[in-house]
N, C-alpha and C positions, 0 to 999 in steps of 0.2 A: 504494500500500500504506500509506503514512503517513496518507492521508486516512481509511482504514478503521480505523486504529489509534486515532484520536481517539474513536471510538465503542466499540471493542473493549476498550481498556484499562480504563476505569472499571468495566465489567461484570466483567472478569477480576479486578480488584482487590477488588471486593465479594465475589465468589465465594471468593477466597482468604481474605478476612477471616472469612467465614461458616464455611469449612472449618476454619480455625484455632480458631474458637470451638467447633466440634463436636469437634475433636481434643482440646481442653482438657477437655471434659466426659467424653469417652468413654475416653481413654487416660491413663495416668500420665505426667507430664512431669517431667523433671529440673528442679531449682530455678529457674534463670534462663533456661532455654531458651525457654519460651513467651513471656515479655515481649520477649526479643530478637527472636523471629520476628515478633511483632505490631508492634513498633516499627520493625522493618526494612522494613515495608510503606510507611511514611510517607516515608522518604528515597527509596525507589524511585519513589513517585508524583511527588515533586518533580523527580527526575531525568528521568522520562519526560515530564512536562509541559514541562520545559526543552528536551528533545530534540525534542518535537513543535512547540512554538510559538516557539522562538528561532531 
């Protein structure tokens, strides 16, 4: 299962980033909520890479 996650996670991460961009244009967001959600993806990617490759 970890082997497949190497390929699945980047696709899932990009889809989430695209969905957040869509949500930002289609729906009203509270002041700091959108940047927190977007910048929350980056530590998640680092932690996932560490989990997979270390």
